[in-house]
C-alpha positions as CSV (number, residue, x, y, z in Angstrom):
1,X,4.0,3.3,-32.3
2,X,3.8,4.7,-28.8
3,X,6.3,3.4,-26.3
4,X,5.1,1.8,-23.0
5,X,7.1,3.1,-20.1
6,X,7.2,1.5,-16.7
7,X,8.1,3.5,-13.7
8,X,9.1,2.3,-10.2
9,X,8.3,5.0,-7.7
10,X,9.0,5.9,-4.1
11,X,7.0,8.6,-2.3
12,X,6.3,10.1,1.1
13,X,2.5,10.2,1.2
14,X,2.3,12.7,4.0
15,X,1.4,15.8,1.9
16,X,-0.5,14.0,-0.8
17,X,-4.3,13.3,-1.0
18,X,-3.5,9.8,-2.2
19,X,-2.3,8.4,-5.5
20,X,-5.3,9.0,-7.7
21,X,-5.7,12.4,-9.4
22,X,-8.4,14.7,-8.0
23,X,-9.2,18.2,-9.3
24,X,-7.7,20.9,-7.1
25,X,-5.8,18.4,-4.8
26,X,-2.2,17.4,-4.7
27,X,-1.9,13.8,-5.6
28,X,1.1,11.6,-6.5
29,X,-0.4,10.7,-9.9
30,X,-1.0,14.4,-10.7
31,X,2.5,15.5,-9.7
32,X,4.1,12.8,-11.9
33,X,1.8,13.5,-14.8
34,X,2.6,17.2,-14.6
35,X,6.4,16.3,-14.6
36,X,6.0,14.1,-17.7
37,X,4.1,16.9,-19.5
38,X,6.8,19.3,-18.7
39,X,9.3,16.9,-20.1
40,X,7.6,15.6,-23.2
41,X,4.7,18.1,-23.8
42,X,2.2,15.2,-23.6
43,X,-0.9,14.7,-21.5
44,X,-0.4,11.1,-20.4
45,X,-2.4,8.9,-18.1
46,X,-0.5,7.0,-15.5
47,X,-1.9,3.6,-14.5
48,X,-0.6,2.3,-11.1
49,X,-0.4,-1.0,-9.4
50,X,-2.0,0.3,-6.2
51,X,-4.1,3.4,-5.6
52,X,-2.9,4.3,-2.2
53,X,-5.0,6.5,0.1
54,X,-4.2,9.9,1.5
55,X,-1.1,9.7,3.8
56,X,0.0,6.3,2.7
57,X,3.6,5.8,1.5
58,X,5.3,3.6,-1.1
59,X,8.8,2.4,-1.7
60,X,8.0,0.5,-4.9
61,X,4.8,1.7,-6.5
62,X,4.7,0.7,-10.1
63,X,3.0,2.7,-12.9
64,X,3.1,2.8,-16.7
65,X,2.2,5.3,-19.4
66,X,2.4,5.5,-23.2
67,X,4.5,8.2,-25.0
68,X,5.6,9.2,-28.4
69,X,8.8,10.7,-27.0
70,X,12.1,9.4,-28.4
71,X,14.0,10.3,-25.2
72,X,16.1,7.5,-23.8
73,X,14.9,5.9,-20.5
74,X,18.2,7.0,-18.9
75,X,17.6,10.6,-19.8
76,X,14.0,10.4,-18.8
77,X,15.0,9.0,-15.4
78,X,17.4,11.8,-14.7
79,X,15.0,14.5,-16.0
80,X,12.0,13.3,-14.1
81,X,13.9,13.3,-10.8
82,X,15.2,16.8,-11.5
83,X,11.7,18.1,-12.1
84,X,9.8,16.2,-9.3
85,X,9.4,17.5,-5.7
86,X,11.5,16.0,-3.0
87,X,8.7,13.8,-1.7
88,X,8.6,11.7,-4.9
89,X,11.5,9.8,-6.5
90,X,11.6,7.7,-9.6
91,X,13.6,4.6,-8.8
92,X,13.7,3.2,-12.3
93,X,12.4,3.9,-15.9
94,X,12.1,1.0,-18.3
95,X,10.5,0.5,-21.7
96,X,8.3,-2.6,-21.6
97,X,6.0,-4.6,-23.9
98,X,2.9,-2.8,-25.0
99,X,0.7,-5.4,-23.2
100,X,2.2,-4.5,-19.8
101,X,-0.3,-2.9,-17.5
102,X,0.9,-1.9,-14.0
103,X,-2.4,-2.6,-12.4
104,X,-3.8,-5.6,-14.3
105,X,-0.5,-7.4,-15.0
106,X,0.4,-7.5,-11.3
107,X,-0.1,-10.8,-9.5
108,X,0.3,-9.4,-5.9
109,X,0.8,-6.4,-3.8
110,X,2.5,-6.4,-0.4
111,X,1.8,-3.7,2.3
112,X,3.6,-3.2,5.6
113,X,2.1,-1.4,8.6
114,X,4.6,-0.2,11.2
115,X,3.7,0.6,14.9
116,X,6.0,2.3,17.3
117,X,5.4,0.5,20.5
118,X,7.1,2.3,23.4
119,X,6.1,4.9,26.0
120,X,7.3,7.9,24.0
121,X,6.8,9.0,20.4
122,X,9.4,9.7,17.7
123,X,10.0,13.1,16.3
124,X,11.9,11.6,13.3
125,X,9.6,8.8,12.4
126,X,6.3,10.4,13.3
127,X,5.1,10.5,9.6
128,X,5.9,6.8,9.0
129,X,4.9,4.9,12.1
130,X,1.8,4.8,14.3
131,X,2.7,5.6,17.9
132,X,1.0,3.1,20.2
133,X,2.2,3.2,23.8
134,X,0.3,0.2,25.3
135,X,2.2,-3.1,25.4
136,X,1.7,-5.2,22.3
137,X,1.9,-9.0,22.1
138,X,3.2,-9.6,18.6
139,X,3.0,-13.3,19.0
140,X,-0.7,-13.2,19.8
141,X,-1.2,-10.8,16.9
142,X,0.7,-13.1,14.5
143,X,-1.5,-16.1,15.6
144,X,-4.6,-14.1,14.8
145,X,-3.5,-12.7,11.4
146,X,-2.5,-16.1,10.1
147,X,-6.2,-17.0,9.9
148,X,-6.6,-14.5,7.1
149,X,-4.3,-16.4,4.7
150,X,-6.2,-18.0,1.8
151,X,-9.4,-17.0,0.0
152,X,-12.1,-15.5,2.1
153,X,-15.0,-13.0,2.2
154,X,-13.4,-9.9,3.8
155,X,-16.6,-8.0,4.4
156,X,-15.6,-7.5,8.1
157,X,-12.6,-5.4,6.9
158,X,-14.3,-3.5,4.0
159,X,-14.8,0.2,4.1
160,X,-18.3,1.4,3.5
161,X,-19.0,2.4,-0.1
162,X,-16.7,-0.3,-1.6
163,X,-19.2,-2.2,-3.8
164,X,-16.6,-4.6,-5.3
165,X,-16.7,-8.3,-4.4
166,X,-15.5,-8.8,-0.8
167,X,-13.7,-12.1,-1.7
168,X,-9.9,-11.7,-1.7
169,X,-7.0,-14.0,-1.6
170,X,-4.3,-13.3,1.0
171,X,-1.0,-15.0,0.1
172,X,0.8,-14.2,3.3
173,X,0.0,-12.4,6.5
174,X,2.4,-12.0,9.4
175,X,3.2,-9.8,12.5
176,X,6.5,-9.6,14.3
177,X,8.5,-7.3,16.6
178,X,11.8,-5.5,15.8
179,X,12.8,-3.8,19.0
180,X,10.3,-1.0,19.6
181,X,8.7,-1.6,16.2
182,X,5.8,-4.0,15.6
183,X,5.4,-4.8,11.9
184,X,2.4,-6.2,10.1
185,X,2.8,-7.4,6.5
186,X,0.1,-8.6,4.2
187,X,0.5,-9.8,0.6
188,X,-2.6,-10.4,-1.5
189,X,-3.6,-10.5,-5.1
190,X,-5.7,-7.4,-4.5
191,X,-7.2,-5.5,-1.6
192,X,-10.5,-3.9,-0.6
193,X,-10.5,-0.2,0.3
194,X,-9.1,0.3,3.8
195,X,-8.6,-3.5,4.3
196,X,-5.1,-3.5,5.7
197,X,-5.8,-0.6,8.1
198,X,-9.0,-2.4,9.3
199,X,-7.0,-5.6,9.9
200,X,-4.3,-3.9,11.9
201,X,-6.9,-2.1,14.0
202,X,-8.5,-5.5,14.7
203,X,-5.2,-6.9,15.8
204,X,-4.9,-4.0,18.3
205,X,-8.4,-4.8,19.5
206,X,-7.5,-8.4,20.0
207,X,-4.3,-7.4,21.8
208,X,-6.6,-5.6,24.4
209,X,-9.0,-8.5,24.6
210,X,-6.3,-11.1,25.0
211,X,-8.4,-14.1,23.9
212,X,-7.3,-17.6,24.9
213,X,-7.4,-18.6,21.3
214,X,-6.5,-15.5,19.1
215,X,-6.9,-17.6,15.9
216,X,-10.5,-18.6,16.8
217,X,-11.4,-15.1,17.7
218,X,-10.1,-13.7,14.4
219,X,-12.0,-16.4,12.5
220,X,-15.2,-15.4,14.4
221,X,-14.7,-11.8,13.2
222,X,-13.9,-12.9,9.7
223,X,-17.0,-15.2,9.5
224,X,-19.2,-12.4,10.8
225,X,-18.9,-10.6,7.4
226,X,-19.8,-7.4,9.3
227,X,-17.5,-4.3,9.6
228,X,-18.9,-3.6,13.1
229,X,-17.5,-7.0,14.3
230,X,-13.9,-5.8,13.6
231,X,-11.8,-3.2,15.2
232,X,-11.5,0.5,14.2
233,X,-9.1,1.4,11.4
234,X,-5.6,2.6,12.3
235,X,-4.3,5.9,10.8
236,X,-2.8,5.9,7.3
237,X,0.7,7.1,8.0
238,X,2.0,3.8,9.3
239,X,1.1,2.1,6.0
240,X,3.5,1.6,3.1
241,X,3.3,-0.3,-0.3
242,X,6.6,-2.2,-0.2
243,X,6.3,-4.7,-3.2
244,X,4.4,-5.4,-6.4
245,X,5.0,-8.7,-8.1
246,X,4.6,-9.5,-11.8
247,X,4.8,-12.9,-13.6
248,X,8.3,-14.1,-14.1
249,X,9.8,-12.2,-11.2
250,X,11.4,-14.0,-8.3
251,X,9.7,-13.8,-4.9
């Protein structure tokens, strides 16, 4: 019987055209599947918890695949990291129950968007933060984003072409400052395409507007159910998948 192997993966998304395999393009899924084939001789299909867009990073992407290989998980872990390029690392390899599915077994995903908020950019962090020199009021932004917690129609933050139901459940949403960095984190059961980047862009729009009641203004945008009511999306490189939760795991 084939073994079900769970991978926890970290990657720098800068030079990838996203997670999902695309003919002729460098993708995270494609690079890892090629490494597995080199190791086992098998053409496997990786299933991931989150199909990140081009330029988006991950520090704990989760994926699984089935294999006939008898190689130990320890040996597989060492070998995959020896084969993979430097912008992808396998954090752990684990054999799991055949029913485990990295995508459908997950109960939530957490993304973090990081903004560098000062008057000069960073040469070191440039691929991982969005440089925004205008002053940001993280407290105002936090009041606004809290409105998005719960189950809502997120059409105002949906990318065109996404035909799935716009109803999503946000478990937690918050914004805070750490020195020159402003962080936005959102945990949800699932996300619409481009949803997090549209929400962050809307927070920046509200920061410029400086409404007397940020929560009421965000609710107005949410209730409009119209993408044109929200702010423009921010670039992908400030976004990172930081956590995927499964049943039985501690928060």
